[in-house]
C-alpha positions, 0 to 999 in steps of 0.5 A: 460854708456860709448860707444866706436865709431863705424867705418863706414861699410867698402866698399865691392867689387861690382859684376862687380869688383869681376868678373873682378878680378876673370878673371884677376887672372884666379881664377874660379868663384865658389861663391854661392849665399845664402841670396844674399851674395857670399860664397867665400874665396880666396885661401881656399876651406873652410873659415878660413882654412890656416896657419896664426899667430893670438891670442888665447883666455885664459881660463876664466873658474873658477878653482872650476868649476869641484866641482860645480854642472854641471848644474843648472836649475831654474823655475819661472815666474820673470826673474831676480828671476829665474836667481838669483836662478839658479846662487845661485844654482851653489854656487852664483855669488861670486864663479865666480866673485870677487871684482875688476874683469872686467867682459865681458858679451856677450848677443845675440844682433844679430838683431834689434828686440824688446824684446817681439819677443825673437830673442835677449837677454832680457834686464831683463836677462842682468840686472839680471847678471849685477847686481849680478856682481856689487853686487860681487864688479865687477870693470867694466861690459862690454857688447859686441856683433857683431850684423848682423844688425846695432849695435846701432839700435840692442842695442837700439831696443833690450833694452840693451842700456837702461839697460847699461844706467841705470846700468853704464855698458860699451858697447863695439861696433865692431869698426874695430880696436877691431878685431884681427886675431884668431888662433886656431886648429878647425874643421873649424876656423883656422884663422879668425877676432875676436872681441877681444878688450872685451876679452883683457880687461876682467878677467871674461866672462859671456855668456847670451843668449836666447833659440830659434829656428834656421832655419840653425842649428835647435837651438840657445842656449849657444854655438851658442851665440859665433858666434857674436864675429866673424868678416869678412863675416861670412855668409860664414860659414853657409854651415858648420854651425854645425862644426863652432858652435862646434868650439866655445866650443874649442874657448872659455871657459867662466866663466859662461853661462846663457841660458834664456828659460823664453820666447822662440822663438819656430819657425821661428828663429833666427829673428822671427817676430810674437808674436805667435811664442813665448811660455812661458817656464819659465826656466833658465839653468846655468853652465860652460859646454855649450855642456851640457847646450845646450843638456839639453835645446834642450830637456827640453826648446825647447821640442825637440827629433830629436837628429840627426839634432843637429849635433854641439852637437854631434861633440862637444861631440865627440871631448871632448869639453863637455858632451851631456849626461846631464842625467849623470851629477850632475844637481840641480833644483829649483823653485822659 
């Protein structure tokens, strides 16, 4: 496993200096406190708005995506076997990864939690997807995320560092030089620091995320996973959580999405903390449409029916970024 260096955490303006500068410039102090952090962005009412040059991500979606099943759902008790079955149902990994590809795998490693709490991507899920990519002839597999907690601690405690060591994967840590300003015409995202270095190296991108409860957006599934590629003080987006998540369906068109619903954090998400919050569901959902995947999983993995609370699904669907009506789609289901 190779690693990129981690820069020290940038210094932050303290409260006294913040207030002093606000007074000097005549700027009204409109910061709101949420979780002890200021929700403030100079010049813009909503963080991310404004005109600024930056990069946009190319589409990594395979050309044959339209002829593949819209959704593949697999059930069983072995995480690796179920993930393999789901991807085989989509036509096999060779439909997505070819010899010589550099594959970026984006797990959810936001917190320094052990795998049993299901707050992060399970190491067996990363291993299953990485093995398939290597079997297909991938030249390199990069694992990248920008965790909320310490990156080294998160990758270690989640078990993902051990998988990277065992399989010879490259872990890309979020050092400051790895970020570039994103530029897009999103509902909220217009410009914002993006963890762009892994995307620049990759020819294919695969999202591997856990299905879990979330106290702000109600469900963290395949779309919410891309929140981890933003830099800056992204907690500012929490007051617009459904808009920002729907923007991710515009920001990135991944090659493949794998949603792990084998063991699911049913409540007290996204961080969890109690084994009693976790339930065995033994399901994996795979496909290329994150709106369809999340729509299916909200009902069939998390077992919820209150559609009104899942605002980001409706927003993304209405903007033509995916299809929330999974019942209308071509779905293949297998048991292993």
